[in-house]
C-alpha positions as CSV (number, residue, x, y, z in Angstrom):
1,M,-87.8,90.8,22.9
2,L,-90.9,89.0,24.2
3,D,-94.0,89.6,22.2
4,A,-96.1,90.2,25.3
5,P,-95.3,91.4,28.8
6,L,-94.9,88.8,31.5
7,R,-97.4,88.7,34.3
8,F,-96.9,86.5,37.3
9,K,-99.3,85.6,40.1
10,A,-98.2,86.5,43.6
11,Q,-97.9,83.6,46.0
12,D,-97.2,83.6,49.7
13,A,-94.0,82.0,50.8
14,A,-92.0,82.1,54.1
15,Q,-88.5,83.5,54.0
16,R,-85.7,83.6,56.5
17,T,-84.5,87.0,57.4
18,T,-81.1,88.3,58.0
19,R,-79.8,91.9,58.4
20,G,-77.0,93.5,56.4
21,R,-74.2,95.3,58.2
22,R,-73.5,98.2,55.8
23,D,-75.5,101.4,55.5
24,R,-75.1,102.6,52.0
25,A,-78.7,103.5,51.2
26,L,-77.9,106.7,49.5
27,V,-75.4,105.2,47.1
28,A,-77.4,102.1,46.5
29,S,-80.6,104.1,45.9
30,A,-78.9,106.2,43.3
31,A,-77.5,103.1,41.6
32,L,-80.8,101.4,41.4
33,L,-82.7,104.4,40.3
34,L,-80.2,105.1,37.6
35,T,-80.1,101.4,36.6
36,A,-83.9,101.4,36.1
37,T,-84.0,104.7,34.4
38,T,-81.2,103.9,31.9
39,L,-82.7,100.7,30.6
40,A,-84.9,102.5,28.1
41,A,-82.1,104.6,26.9
42,G,-79.5,102.1,25.8
43,P,-76.8,103.3,23.5
44,R,-78.8,102.8,20.3
45,A,-82.2,103.7,21.6
46,G,-84.1,106.8,20.5
47,E,-84.6,110.0,22.5
48,P,-84.2,109.3,26.2
49,P,-87.3,109.7,28.4
50,S,-87.9,112.7,30.6
51,A,-85.5,113.2,33.5
52,G,-88.3,113.8,35.8
53,P,-88.8,112.0,39.2
54,G,-89.0,108.3,39.0
55,P,-91.6,106.0,40.7
56,T,-91.7,105.7,44.5
57,G,-91.2,102.5,46.4
58,R,-88.4,100.1,47.0
59,F,-85.8,99.2,44.3
60,L,-84.1,95.8,44.0
61,V,-81.3,95.0,41.4
62,I,-80.3,91.4,41.0
63,V,-77.3,90.3,39.0
64,L,-77.6,86.6,37.9
65,D,-74.2,85.5,36.9
66,A,-73.7,84.0,33.5
67,V,-77.3,83.8,32.3
68,P,-77.2,84.1,28.4
69,F,-79.7,86.4,26.7
70,D,-81.2,83.6,24.6
71,T,-81.8,81.6,27.8
72,A,-83.4,84.5,29.5
73,V,-85.8,85.0,26.6
74,E,-86.7,81.3,26.6
75,L,-87.1,80.9,30.3
76,T,-89.2,84.0,30.8
77,G,-91.3,83.0,27.8
78,R,-92.0,79.6,29.5
79,L,-92.9,81.4,32.8
80,A,-95.3,83.7,30.9
81,E,-97.1,80.7,29.5
82,R,-97.4,79.0,32.9
83,R,-98.1,81.9,35.1
84,V,-100.5,84.3,33.4
85,D,-102.3,86.4,36.0
86,D,-106.0,86.4,34.9
87,D,-107.4,88.9,37.4
88,G,-104.8,91.6,37.4
89,G,-104.0,91.3,41.1
90,S,-100.5,92.5,42.2
91,A,-98.6,90.8,39.4
92,A,-95.7,92.6,37.8
93,V,-95.4,93.6,34.2
94,W,-91.9,93.0,32.9
95,G,-90.2,94.8,30.0
96,G,-87.5,92.8,28.2
97,P,-85.3,90.9,28.4
98,G,-83.0,92.8,26.1
99,P,-79.4,91.9,25.3
100,L,-76.6,93.3,27.3
101,L,-73.2,93.1,25.6
102,S,-70.4,92.1,28.0
103,S,-66.8,93.1,28.0
104,L,-63.7,91.3,26.6
105,P,-62.9,89.1,28.4
106,S,-66.5,88.3,29.1
107,T,-65.8,87.4,32.7
108,T,-67.5,88.6,35.9
109,S,-64.8,90.8,37.5
110,V,-64.1,92.7,34.3
111,A,-67.8,93.0,33.2
112,L,-69.3,94.0,36.6
113,T,-66.6,96.6,37.2
114,A,-67.3,98.1,33.9
115,I,-71.1,98.0,34.3
116,L,-70.7,99.7,37.7
117,S,-67.9,102.0,36.6
118,R,-70.1,105.2,36.9
119,F,-70.1,104.7,40.6
120,G,-66.3,105.1,41.0
121,L,-65.2,101.5,41.4
122,A,-61.5,101.0,41.0
123,L,-60.3,98.9,38.1
124,P,-59.6,95.3,39.2
125,P,-55.9,94.4,39.5
126,G,-56.2,91.8,36.8
127,Y,-58.6,89.9,34.6
128,E,-58.9,87.2,37.3
129,N,-57.6,86.6,40.8
130,R,-54.3,85.4,39.3
131,F,-52.5,88.1,37.3
132,F,-49.2,89.6,36.3
133,D,-48.4,92.7,38.5
134,R,-46.4,95.0,36.2
135,E,-45.1,97.2,39.0
136,A,-43.8,94.2,41.0
137,G,-42.8,92.4,37.8
138,E,-44.2,89.1,38.9
139,V,-47.4,86.9,39.0
140,R,-49.6,87.4,42.0
141,G,-52.7,85.6,43.3
142,G,-54.3,82.3,42.3
143,S,-53.7,80.4,45.5
144,L,-56.1,79.6,48.4
145,G,-53.9,81.8,50.6
146,S,-54.5,84.8,48.3
147,Y,-58.3,84.3,48.1
148,G,-60.0,87.4,49.5
149,K,-56.8,89.2,50.1
150,I,-56.5,90.8,46.6
151,R,-59.2,93.5,46.4
152,F,-61.8,93.6,43.6
153,D,-64.0,96.6,44.3
154,W,-67.2,95.1,42.8
155,H,-67.3,92.5,45.6
156,H,-67.8,95.3,48.1
157,F,-70.4,97.2,46.2
158,F,-73.3,94.7,46.6
159,D,-75.5,94.7,49.6
160,W,-75.7,90.9,49.6
161,Q,-73.8,88.1,47.9
162,L,-72.6,84.7,48.9
163,R,-69.2,85.2,50.6
164,G,-66.4,82.9,51.7
165,F,-64.4,80.3,49.7
166,L,-66.1,77.4,51.5
167,R,-69.6,78.6,50.7
168,K,-68.7,79.3,47.1
169,S,-67.1,75.9,46.8
170,K,-70.4,74.3,48.0
171,A,-72.3,76.4,45.5
172,Y,-70.2,75.0,42.6
173,A,-70.4,71.5,44.0
174,R,-74.2,71.6,44.3
175,P,-75.4,74.5,42.2
176,L,-79.0,73.5,41.6
177,R,-79.5,73.4,45.4
178,Y,-77.7,76.7,46.0
179,N,-79.7,78.5,43.3
180,V,-82.7,78.3,45.7
181,L,-80.7,79.0,48.8
182,E,-79.0,82.0,47.4
183,I,-82.2,83.5,46.1
184,D,-84.0,82.9,49.4
185,R,-81.2,84.4,51.5
186,A,-80.8,87.4,49.3
187,L,-84.5,88.3,49.2
188,A,-84.7,87.7,53.0
189,A,-81.8,90.1,53.5
190,F,-83.5,92.7,51.4
191,E,-86.8,92.3,53.2
192,A,-85.2,92.5,56.6
193,S,-83.2,95.6,55.6
194,E,-84.6,99.2,56.0
195,R,-83.1,100.3,52.7
196,D,-85.3,101.6,49.9
197,A,-82.7,100.2,47.5
198,F,-80.7,97.0,47.5
199,L,-78.1,95.3,45.2
200,V,-77.8,91.5,45.1
201,Y,-75.3,89.3,43.3
202,V,-76.2,85.6,42.7
203,N,-73.2,83.4,41.9
204,S,-74.6,79.9,41.7
205,T,-76.3,80.5,38.3
206,D,-72.7,80.6,36.9
207,A,-72.0,77.3,38.6
208,T,-75.2,75.8,37.2
209,G,-74.3,76.9,33.7
210,H,-70.8,75.6,33.9
211,S,-71.9,72.2,35.2
212,H,-75.3,71.6,33.6
213,G,-75.7,74.1,30.8
214,P,-78.0,77.2,30.6
215,E,-81.2,75.2,30.2
216,A,-80.7,74.0,33.8
217,M,-81.3,77.6,35.0
218,D,-85.1,77.1,34.7
219,R,-85.5,76.1,38.3
220,A,-83.7,79.3,39.5
221,F,-85.8,81.5,37.3
222,D,-89.1,79.9,38.4
223,H,-88.1,80.1,42.0
224,L,-86.9,83.7,41.7
225,F,-90.1,85.0,40.1
226,E,-92.3,83.1,42.5
227,R,-90.4,84.6,45.5
228,L,-90.4,88.1,44.0
229,E,-94.2,88.1,43.7
230,A,-94.6,86.7,47.2
231,L,-92.3,89.4,48.4
232,R,-94.2,92.0,46.4
233,A,-97.5,90.9,48.1
234,R,-96.0,91.3,51.6
235,L,-94.3,94.7,51.2
236,R,-96.3,97.8,52.0
237,A,-94.4,99.9,49.5
238,P,-94.3,99.2,45.7
239,L,-91.4,97.0,44.7
240,H,-89.4,97.7,41.5
241,V,-87.0,95.1,40.2
242,V,-84.1,95.1,37.7
243,L,-82.6,91.8,36.6
244,L,-79.4,91.5,34.6
245,S,-76.5,89.2,33.9
246,D,-72.9,90.1,33.4
247,H,-72.2,87.9,30.4
248,G,-73.4,84.9,28.5
249,L,-72.3,81.3,28.2
250,G,-71.0,79.2,25.3
251,G,-70.2,75.5,24.9
252,G,-71.6,72.3,23.6
253,P,-69.6,69.0,23.5
254,K,-67.1,68.4,26.3
255,L,-64.6,71.2,26.1
256,R,-60.9,70.5,25.7
257,N,-58.2,72.6,27.4
258,A,-56.2,74.8,25.0
259,F,-53.7,75.8,27.7
260,P,-51.3,72.8,27.1
261,N,-51.3,73.5,23.4
262,V,-50.4,77.1,23.9
263,A,-47.6,76.2,26.4
264,R,-46.2,73.6,23.9
265,A,-46.3,76.0,21.0
266,L,-44.4,78.7,22.9
267,K,-41.8,76.2,24.0
268,R,-41.3,74.8,20.5
269,A,-40.8,78.4,19.2
270,G,-38.1,79.1,21.8
271,W,-40.1,81.1,24.3
272,Q,-39.7,80.4,28.0
273,R,-42.9,80.4,30.2
274,R,-42.0,82.2,33.4
275,K,-43.5,84.1,36.3
276,R,-41.3,87.1,35.6
277,L,-40.2,88.9,32.4
278,K,-36.6,88.6,33.4
279,T,-35.1,87.4,30.1
280,P,-35.7,88.5,26.5
281,D,-37.3,85.2,25.7
282,S,-39.8,85.2,28.6
283,V,-43.5,85.0,28.3
284,V,-45.9,85.1,31.3
285,L,-49.2,83.2,31.2
286,T,-51.8,83.4,34.0
287,P,-54.3,80.6,33.6
288,F,-57.0,80.8,36.3
289,G,-60.3,78.9,36.4
290,L,-61.7,77.4,33.2
291,V,-62.8,80.1,30.8
292,S,-62.7,80.7,27.1
293,S,-60.3,83.6,27.0
294,C,-56.6,83.9,27.8
295,E,-54.0,86.6,28.2
296,A,-50.2,86.7,27.8
297,Y,-47.6,89.2,29.0
298,T,-44.5,89.8,27.0
299,G,-41.6,92.2,26.8
300,E,-42.2,95.4,24.9
301,G,-41.9,94.8,21.1
302,D,-42.5,91.0,21.4
303,E,-46.3,91.1,21.1
304,A,-46.4,90.4,17.3
305,D,-44.0,87.4,17.5
306,V,-45.7,85.8,20.5
307,T,-49.2,86.4,19.0
308,E,-48.1,84.5,15.8
309,V,-47.1,81.5,18.0
310,I,-50.2,81.5,20.1
311,V,-52.8,81.8,17.3
312,G,-51.1,78.8,15.7
313,A,-51.8,76.6,18.7
314,E,-54.8,74.2,18.5
315,G,-57.8,75.6,20.3
316,V,-57.0,79.3,19.9
317,D,-59.5,81.3,17.7
318,L,-57.9,84.8,17.6
319,C,-55.7,87.2,19.5
320,A,-55.2,90.9,19.7
321,Y,-52.5,93.3,20.9
322,R,-51.9,97.1,20.9
323,D,-49.7,98.6,18.3
324,G,-49.2,102.3,19.2
325,S,-52.6,103.9,18.8
326,S,-54.1,101.0,16.9
327,W,-54.8,97.3,17.6
328,I,-53.8,94.3,15.6
329,V,-56.1,91.3,15.5
330,A,-54.8,88.0,14.2
331,D,-55.7,84.4,13.6
332,R,-53.8,81.6,12.0
333,D,-54.8,82.8,8.5
334,G,-53.8,86.5,8.8
335,R,-54.2,89.9,10.5
336,A,-56.3,93.0,10.5
337,V,-55.9,96.5,12.0
338,I,-58.4,98.3,14.2
339,E,-58.1,102.1,14.4
340,S,-60.0,104.8,16.2
341,R,-60.3,108.5,16.0
342,P,-62.4,111.3,17.5
343,L,-65.8,112.0,15.9
344,G,-67.5,114.9,17.7
345,D,-68.2,113.7,21.3
346,A,-67.8,110.0,20.3
347,R,-65.4,107.9,18.3
348,A,-65.1,106.6,14.8
349,W,-63.6,103.1,14.1
350,S,-62.1,101.4,11.2
351,Y,-61.3,97.7,10.4
352,T,-58.7,97.0,7.7
353,P,-57.8,93.5,6.7
354,R,-54.1,93.1,5.9
355,D,-53.5,89.5,5.0
356,G,-56.6,88.1,6.6
357,D,-60.1,88.8,8.1
358,P,-60.0,87.3,11.6
359,L,-63.2,89.2,12.7
360,E,-65.1,88.2,9.6
361,L,-66.0,91.8,9.0
362,A,-65.1,92.3,5.3
363,G,-68.8,92.0,4.3
364,V,-69.8,94.4,7.1
365,V,-67.3,97.0,5.9
366,A,-68.7,96.7,2.4
367,E,-72.3,97.1,3.6
368,L,-71.3,100.2,5.5
369,G,-69.9,101.7,2.3
370,G,-66.2,101.2,3.1
371,S,-63.4,101.5,0.6
372,D,-59.7,101.7,0.6
373,R,-59.9,105.4,1.3
374,A,-62.9,105.5,3.6
375,R,-63.2,102.8,6.4
376,F,-64.0,105.0,9.4
377,F,-67.6,104.8,10.7
378,D,-69.1,106.1,13.9
379,E,-69.3,103.5,16.7
380,G,-73.2,103.5,16.6
381,R,-73.1,102.1,13.1
382,W,-70.5,99.5,14.0
383,F,-72.6,98.5,17.0
384,D,-75.7,98.0,15.0
385,A,-73.9,96.3,12.1
386,T,-72.1,93.7,14.2
387,L,-74.8,93.0,16.8
388,D,-75.9,89.8,15.1
389,T,-72.4,88.7,13.9
390,R,-70.2,86.0,15.4
391,Y,-68.3,88.7,17.3
392,P,-70.7,91.4,18.5
393,D,-69.3,95.0,18.8
394,P,-65.7,93.6,18.4
395,L,-63.7,96.7,17.7
396,Y,-64.8,98.5,20.8
397,R,-64.6,95.5,23.1
398,I,-61.1,94.5,21.9
399,A,-59.8,98.1,22.4
400,T,-61.3,98.5,25.9
401,G,-60.1,95.0,26.9
402,F,-56.7,96.6,27.4
403,E,-58.2,99.4,29.6
404,L,-60.5,97.6,32.0
405,V,-57.8,96.3,34.5
406,Q,-54.9,97.9,36.3
407,N,-52.4,95.4,34.8
408,P,-53.5,94.9,31.2
409,A,-52.2,92.0,29.1
410,S,-49.8,92.4,26.3
411,I,-52.0,90.0,24.3
412,L,-55.7,89.1,24.7
413,C,-57.0,85.9,23.1
414,S,-60.4,84.2,22.5
415,V,-60.3,80.4,22.3
416,A,-62.0,78.4,19.6
417,D,-65.4,76.6,19.8
418,G,-65.0,73.3,21.6
419,Y,-62.2,74.6,23.8
420,L,-61.6,76.3,27.2
421,Y,-58.5,77.7,28.8
422,G,-57.2,77.0,32.3
423,S,-54.5,75.5,34.4
424,K,-54.0,71.8,34.7
425,S,-54.9,71.9,38.4
426,A,-58.3,73.6,37.6
427,S,-59.1,71.0,35.0
428,F,-58.2,68.2,37.4
429,A,-60.3,69.6,40.2
430,A,-63.3,70.1,37.8
431,R,-63.2,66.5,36.6
432,F,-63.3,65.2,40.2
433,S,-66.1,67.5,41.3
434,V,-68.5,68.5,38.5
435,G,-66.9,66.5,35.7
436,R,-65.5,67.9,32.4
437,L,-67.1,71.2,31.6
438,E,-69.3,71.7,28.6
439,W,-70.0,75.4,29.1
440,T,-68.0,78.4,29.9
441,H,-67.4,82.1,29.0
442,G,-64.8,84.7,28.4
443,A,-64.6,84.6,24.6
444,L,-65.4,87.3,22.1
445,T,-68.1,85.2,20.5
446,R,-71.9,85.9,20.7
447,D,-72.8,83.1,23.1
448,A,-70.3,84.2,25.7
449,T,-70.9,87.9,25.1
450,L,-74.7,88.4,25.4
451,G,-76.1,88.7,28.9
452,F,-79.6,90.1,29.5
453,L,-81.4,93.0,31.0
454,M,-85.0,93.3,32.1
455,T,-87.2,95.3,34.5
456,D,-90.7,95.8,35.8
457,V,-90.2,99.5,36.4
458,P,-93.1,101.1,34.5
459,G,-92.1,102.4,31.1
460,W,-88.4,101.6,31.6
461,A,-88.0,98.5,29.4
462,P,-84.7,98.0,27.5
463,D,-85.1,99.3,23.9
464,G,-82.5,97.4,21.9
465,A,-79.1,96.1,23.0
466,V,-77.1,97.8,25.7
467,R,-73.3,98.0,25.8
468,F,-71.7,96.9,29.1
469,D,-70.3,100.3,30.1
470,E,-73.2,102.4,28.8
471,A,-76.2,100.9,30.7
472,L,-75.8,103.7,33.3
473,D,-75.1,106.6,31.1
474,F,-78.5,108.1,31.1
475,L,-78.9,110.8,33.9
476,A,-75.1,110.7,34.4
477,D,-75.3,114.1,36.0
478,R,-77.2,112.5,38.9
479,L,-74.6,109.9,39.5
480,I,-73.2,109.9,43.0
481,T,-69.4,109.6,42.8
482,E,-68.9,108.6,46.4
483,R,-66.9,105.4,46.6
484,P,-68.7,102.3,48.0
485,S,-67.9,101.2,51.5
486,S,-65.0,98.8,52.0
487,E,-66.9,97.0,54.7
488,E,-68.1,93.6,53.6
489,S,-71.8,92.7,53.3
490,T,-73.5,90.0,55.3
491,P,-72.9,86.4,53.9
């Protein structure tokens, strides 16, 4: 948390205007009002505020892809030092940023679907655009021809986002330029609209992070806050803004690709990498993009054997798979068991090392008072106890990682520090466009996990960390369950 609220001086700036095509004001208004209201009532916060009427005016929610929590704290702190409003004026007072824990994998389609799940979005077909379709029994997607043809509901929920493969390619090729363009076009679309609530998704911050690292997002933050205050000065109605990111970003030295190591390890162990599970020795891998997570699909009963091979490959940190009603987590040194059982209206969780401690939680279990006979603790205690560990909230995130897509993997893996995971073609394309990546996301680790959440809605600052699928729990009885329109928003 910042020690003092941020105050930014309003400045006039011209903006181009475009008009959106969809009229979803009712759904969007509810979404934004609920988003703003729930920030103060994160899963570990105290008593929720009164459910009375919220502030009047216009609401704007902006998702900035891949902005880490630590980066948001640092950049907003710099802005606070540079742009203190001395005379009060019309400057906004910001609460936060607070940490928002992403899903596993900590990737956009999975995380945003879960964040917006209270609004009835369908689960994505896979973790990425390329996935194994269990009903068809084959791999789908991943080609230029399939781009845009495989439906991910979250794309259609936003009032404005950059659309089209060519535009997004340009954003990744020149992300620092597109940061400014995206922000200007998004705010112009909001200003031109007649809606009292508006949802925006900014993609090029992800491209900036991948190519230049999180520190390079300072220009986007500076430009965004400048434009927001200029917009606030022009609007007749009060403007309330919520900013959040879907996940964090991890990296450092140039990242090496773990995919070839995984493929070789499987081949040496006698497994055949295929696009269908048509023989007993088949394994399906679906690399797409360059992220720090991976998934594998196996025949029923083969999960343990294939996991043992994958975790032995260089560049893989740990893997998990379902085993009946429990989950097995493994690294090259051993395994542990995650279990869950009802506890009132919530769940209790346990973590039991077998012949290893892949999540490094033995000390946490001891601090919680665990013993051989008593290892179950309520999820709130687990959340608090693991928030500052290498793998925040790992039990819940691993378990739900097998529930957040229509075609869940047999095995979910998190790659090691210094590595990423992706196809050879993606690595080749990256080297000849932005160079070898040094930053990415997807893993279970803290850097890839923690996004951020902040708002200038009076009295509705985030109070502690918020789990990805609980940010909209408060006032759930007011949620509108109408599905979002399938009509695309204006590019």
